[in-house]
N, C-alpha and C positions, 0 to 999 in steps of 0.2 A: 555475152559481149561485154566489155567495159571500155569506154574511154575516161577521159579525163573529167567530164561531169553526166553520163550517162552510162545507165545500166540498161542493156537490154535483152528480155528474155525472150527467144524465137525460136521454133520450128521452123521458120522459113529459109531462103536461099543466102548462106552467108555471105555471099559477095554481094549482092542487092543493100543487105542490112548494114553493111561495114559503109559502101557508099551513103546511105541514107545517116548512119552516125557522125561522119566526116561533116555530110551539110551543116546537121545540128549543131554541132560544134563552132562551125564557121556563123552558122545565124546567131546563135548563143553571142559570140562577140559583137556581132553588130546591134542586136536588139538590145543587148545592157546599155551599149553605148548610145543609142538612139531613145531608150525608155528612161535613161538616167537611173536605171534598175538597180538595185543592191544586188550583188551574185552571191549567191548562194552554195557554200562549199559541201553540200551534202550531195550525192548524186542524187539523177533525175530517174526513175524507174520506167520501163517502158515494155508492156508484154505486147509484142507484135504475133500476132497469130498470122502463120502462112496460107491459110484459107480460110475460106467461110466455113467449114466444118469446124476447124479447131476453133474457131472466134466464136461460134455459136453453142460450142461446148463451154463456153467460160459465161457465155450471158445469157442462155439461154435461146431457144429460136426465136422469140416473138421479136426482141430486143435487135438479133443478129437481121431480121428483114428490117429493121427502122435505122438502122445506124453502122458506120463504117469504124466507128471507134469514140470511146468513152475516156472522161478526165473527172478525175477528182481531186480532194485534198480532202483531208482528215486530220486528226490527232495520230494516225499513224504514220503519216507522211502521203505524200503525193506522187501520184503514178497516172500514165495514159495507156491506153489498150488501143492497140489499132488492128485492123485488117488487111494484111498485105495488097491482097490480091482483090479483095472483095469490092465489085464496082457496079450495084444494080442499077436497074433503070433510076432509081428515085434516089439514090446517093451516088454521084460520082467525082465525089472530092481522093484524090492522090494522098498517097499515106504520107509523105512528105509536105502536103498544105496543110493537110491534118494535124501533124504533129506540131508546124512551125505555129497554128492557129492556137492550138491548146496551150504551147509554150507561151505563147502570149501571153495568155490568162496567166500562166503560173508565173510569170517576171512580174508582172502587172497587180497581181494579188498578194505575193506571196510577203508575210512577214507583216502587214500593213492593213488596215480598214479602213482602206479608200474604196469606194462605190462608183462604179459607173452609169449612166443609163443604160438599159439593153441593149439600145442601138449601135453605140458605139463601144458598147461593152466588145459585141460580138462581130460589128463592121469593122473597126480598127485591127482585132484579132484576124479577119478575112484581108483588109488589105497588108498586113504584114506574111500574112501565109503566102502568098506568090512571088516571095523574094528568092532570084536566080542569082547565081554568080558566074556571070557568061566569061569571066577572065579570072588568071589566076589572080588574087589580091582584091579584086572587086566585087561589090553586089548591085544590083537591080531593084529597083523596088516600084510598084504602082499598077501593074497589070489587072486585069479584071479576072478573078477565079471563073473560070468555066460555067460552073453551076450560080454561080448569080447573074453572069451576062444571060442564060437561059431565062430565071426566074423573072429580071426586068424585059427581055422580050417576050414573054408570053405572059405575065400579070400585069406588066409597066410597073410606074413609081407607085410608091405608096403615098400617100397626104403625108405633109410634113407633121401637123402637129398630133393626130394617132400614132406616128412614128415616134414623137417624141416622149409620148406620154405610156409609150407601152412599156410593159415589164415580163417578166418572165412568169405572173401570177394571173394577167392579162389577156394573155397571148395563147389562144389555140396552135393545136401543131399547125394546122393547115396554114396558120398567117406567119410560122417561125419562120418560113425562109422567105418570105417577103420583108421580113427586120433583118434578116444579115444582107440580103441584095442591097434594099435602101438604105442599111444602115451603114453598108460598103460605100457605097456612091457617096453619102451624106459625110462620111469621114475620109474618104479621098477628096472632096472639095475642099473641106476642111484643113486636110494638111498640104496639099498640092496646090491649091489654086486661090484659097481665101484671104492669105496673107496674115489670118487672125489665129495661129496658133497660142500664143503667150495671150491672148484674150481668149481663148478657148480656157485657158489654163484656170483662168478664174467662175467660169464655169461651173468647172468640177469643184471648184471650191462653194459656190453656192449653194450647188446642188446639193452637197454633203452636208451642207447647215440646216437641209429642208427646205431650200427655197423652191415654188413652183418651177418646173423645168421649161417649159415655155418661157415665162417671163422673165428666168432667168438668164436663157440663149440669149431673148432680145438686148439685154440689158448689157450683158457681157460682151457682144459681136458690136453694137452699136447700132444696131439692126432692126426694123419690126420683122415679125412674121413674113409677112406678105415678101417684105425683100430678099428675105432668106430663102423660100420658098421658091422664087424667080431662079434667084442662082442657081438654087440645088435643080432645079427644073429644065435648067438651060443647060447643065453638065449633060443630063440624061438626055436631051435631045440632042446636042452635038455629036454622044456615041463615041469618041476618040477619049482617051484619056493619057493623062502624060505620066510618065515612067521617072523614075529620078537613079541616080549612079552615083556610087560612092566609095570609097576605100576602104576593108576589112580593117581594123586596129591593128597598127604595125607590129603590138607586141603578141597577136595571135599567131600560135605554133599550129600548122598541120596536124591533124589528129588520126594515128594510127590503130584504132579498135582491137583490142585483143580477145580472141576469138577463146573459149573454152568450154568442151563439148559436157553438159552434166551427165552426172550418171542416171541411171532409172530412177534409183530412190530420190535425189537430188531434185530431179524434174517435177517427180509427185510433189515433193514438200513443196517447190516453189509455187506451180499451181493452186495447191491446196490453200496454200497463204492468199493467193490473189483471189481467190474464191469467198474464203472466210474474212478478207478483208472487205471486198467491194459489197461482198451481200447481193451480186447481182444471181447467180445460180447455185444456192447453196445446194439443193438435190446433185448437184454433180459432185457433193464430197462424197456422198456414199458409193456412188461410182469408183471413185479412185480411192478409197477405204478396200473395195471388193477387190480393185486390182491391183492393190498392194499384198493384198492378202494371197492372191491368187499366184501372185511371180517372187514371192517371196522377199519384198522389202517393204513389208510393215513394218513400223518402225515408233520410238515414243513421240518423237519432234510432229510425226503425223497425226496421232493421238491427240497430240494437245493443240493443236489446231481444228483438229473437228471439235474437240471441246470447248473451244473460242467461239465457234461458230453456233455450236448449241447454244452457248450463252447468250448470244445475238437473238436468236431465236426464242429464249427465254425457256429453254428446257433446263434448267437447273439440275434436276436428278440424273438425266443421263450424261449433263458436264463432269459430276463428280463422281458418277460410275466409270468412265475415260480417264479421269484422273489418277482415280485411285487403283487404276491397272499398272500406273507407270512406276516402274521398279526405281526405290531408293536412290540408287547410284545415278539417277538420273535427274535428280529433282533439283538442282543446283544450275540446271540449264534455264537461259533466258525464257525458251518458250514453254516451259512448263510453269515455271515462277509468275509469268504473267496473268497466264490463264488462272493457274492457282489462286492468285492474290484476287481477280476481278471475279471472281467465283465467291470468295468470300465478300469481298464488298456488296456484292450483288443480291446472297443470302441475307447477312443483315444489315441492309438498306429495307428489307421488309419487314423487318423485327420493331417491334416498340422498343425504344431506348434503354427501359428498365430489363429488359430481356436477351438484351444483344449477348453474344460470347466475344466477352473484351481478352481473352487469350486469342480465339484466332484472329481476331480483329489486329492486335498486336502481331501476330505472325504473319497477318499479310502485310503491315505499315512497313517491317523488316523485310519484306521480297520487294516492298515498292522503290525501298531504299535502298536496295542493293541495284536494282532494275536501272533507276535514276545517275546510280554510278557507273554502272556497265553502258547506258545507252543515253546519256544525257539529253540527246536532241529528241527525244519522241515526247511528246507532249502527253499522250496517254499515260506514262509512267508517273508523272509529276500530278496529274490529275486525279489519277487512283491514290496516290499518298495524301494529297491532300483531301480526299474525301476519308479516308481511313483517321486521320488524325482529326478531325470534324469529329467523327462518331467517336473517339476515342476521348472527347471532351478536352483537347488541345485548344490553349486560349486562341482566340479568333486571328491575332496580330501573327501568330506559328503557322496556323493552317491557310491564312489569307497571303504570307510569304509564299509558299510552295502554290497555291494557285495562280499568283500571279506568273511564275513562271513557267507553269502551262499556257496560259494566256500568252505570254512573250515567242512562244513556241508556235502556237497556233491560234491565233488571235479572231480565225473567222468561224473556229470548232463551236457552233450553238450553244451547246450544253455548256464548254466552257466560260462561255462570254457570259453565260445569261445568270450563273453562279457569282461570277466574278461582280456582277452589276448588281446582284443583289445586295452581296455584301458591302458595298461601296455606299449603296442606299443608305444600310444601318447605320454606317457609320458616318452618314450625310456628309461624305468626300466629294464638295459640289464636281469639281474640276476634274477629277479621275472618272466619276461617276459618265459626267458627259461623253468623257471619250470613250468608255467601254459601250455604252447604252445608244447613244447616237445611231450608229452603226446598224444597229439591231434593228432599227425602225427599217430599215432593207429588205433584214432577212427573215423577218416572221411575219408572215401573213394577216397574222388572225387580227382582228383590227380591234377585240380588247386590248391584247397584250403592246399591239403599238399606241392606244393612248394612254394606258397606265404610264408606259415610258415617256410620253410627253407630257404627262400631269407629275411625274415625279421631278424632270427637269426642267418646268416650272416652278415647281415648289422649291427644289434646292437654288435654283438662280434667283429666287423671290420675285417672280412673277405670277400674276393671276391665274390660279389651276383649270379655270377652265379657255380650251384651244378650241 
């Protein structure tokens, strides 16, 4: 199913999914304006499982018990997966709220390296998730999500300082719902009641510059922690939450999603591609391969997808064996070229420089060059090309130019950003290194690596190295 900005792969009820996609288009139009986000011309892909069994087949039984949806962004692109009818006692988020929440993350983080505190990242996404469209051309915002209301009712309010200092790394699974619920409440107060939205933007800037989250919030809002906590607790005690209404942008055109039924072969390949990209339940690929053989829809694209998954698991011999079975007339297809080029890069990267096969690397370089021309928005192609150029001893400025293109398309992809930061440090480019390396402090949990980044930042900025 396709609309202007979304592609939905589903085995659910088409009428239900069409209504969901129409609401997503409305939500996108409003959210882009409210968040002052840069629109992305690429379609956002959603995999919408019609029931829990389908969902479990994609993510595995264990993850299916704990979640009703997942979101990820990588060098291959961004996607969301949602279970349309799964509502266990533990997870009661509606599919629409989940997708609004995750699309808020996408709009907030896509194409930039700004980081938000854990409580605000999730709390504000929850704040946006209950957007509704009560009348044609209008939206309403501010209702409390049902699951967050239940958390606040049964576990109470999270103390403010632990909430402000919470991260994805120091928050265990049991406390996650507390961060979401109390983060929603604090975000609601900030957006709807405090009158300090502009001051809060100064906090985000200070936070990204490495300031202490508690001290930075006090300074930005001009309030002590005790004063903020008093207002935060008062909002909780009141138990009534304002909503706001507004107009959907005047230039928004209602969407009529187009429905296309996939053939069995297309459906199997799409599902296999998702499993290979996500890595959630790679064992399921063997079942899909067996099904394809049994039903006569086994094909070279599926073989190449399975080879890519084997590469992800480090099984280079199996990936090589599968790709060798692809007939020559299919070896110019993007799915084969990508898998083959990455197989070469991975194999050659494990060899000492002096014994690397330069002919194979040159072929991989040509394959990546073709791919970046064919699919220029896919960061993984640019990343692979930069790697082959570096191994072929291209001058630093040449492969660095290609690496930058990968970074521009996926600035949050850890491996790309880390390599670029290392190259910039070697060049002693202080301004550019700072821009690339600073966000990594939020992404890398390892304390040694974090300390190394901070020492390098101090060195390049001419500050004392001991921090």
